[in-house]
Structures are given as C-alpha cells and as structure tokens.
N, C-alpha and C positions, 0 to 999 in steps of 0.2 A: 284768641280766646278771651271767652267771658271770666270774667273775674267775680267768684263769690266774696269777697271782702265787706266789710260794713263799709264802706270808704263809696265799693259799687256799686254798692243794696240801695244809698241812700240816694247817690246818686238816677239811678235809675228811677226811686219813686217819686225824686224831684222833678227832674225829668231835663235833669240840668247838663251842663256840658264838665271835661272835666278843671277848665278853663272855673269857670262861673264858684266848683268848687273850692276851688284851690283860691279864688277872691273871698270865699264865705269864712275858710281856713288856713287864712290868710300864708298858704306857705304858693310854690311856684308849683303851675301847670305839673313841669317836669317830674315834682315831688307825689305829685296826685298817681300821678302816670307809675311809679317807681312800685309805692304803697299798693297798686291794685296788683300787679305783677307779682308781687308778696318780695320785689328786692329791698326796701326800706321798710323804716318805721314811718309814725307821722313824729312831729315833740309831741312832752307831753299836754301843751296850751294846746294846738290844732286835735289832738286829739282830746280829750275835752269837748269840745267844740262841735267836731266831730257827731260823737255821743248824743250834744245838749239834740244836737239837726235830727240826730233817728229819736232819740225819745218824744221829740213833736210830732212826728209823722202817726198817719196814725196803721191803726194791726188791719193786715191784708182781707180785703173779704175772701171767704172762701168760694170754689167758682158756684157750687149749687147755689150760694146766696149773692152771688153778684145781682144786680137788677139787668131788667132781661135789653136785651141791647134795638135800637130799631126795627121798626120791622118794615119790607119792604110792600105798598097796596098798589 
C-alpha cells in the first residue's frame, strides 16, 4: 500500500530507500517504515530534518509543463 506521508513523498522525490532516509534523519529503517505506515511519528529532531529536506526539494512540474521525453527516430 503506497504511503501518503511526507516521509514517503520526500523519499520518492529524492529517489532514495527507507534506509537512506533513515541515515539522513538519524533514525532506523524500521522507524521510517513505522512512520510511513502511520504507526509512529518521528522525534522532533528527525521531523525538523525531514521538513528541511522537503523545503530543499524543487516544486514538481505540472504534467503539461514537463520537458518532452526523448523521441525515437
């Protein structure tokens, strides 16, 4: 089941695993999984780090403004 949490969104935008996000937030991969499933929340410190990561991400391009993909010739 896909997660709609900020944690999962940041991971998706960065293209990183739960383990890699855990390293960035200084929490275990298990903690990341529990947060993304809605069973737990991050500590204040980890949440602040996650919010900082989210702030650094560029806004997503709307589908119509996305650059065209490669063409097959």
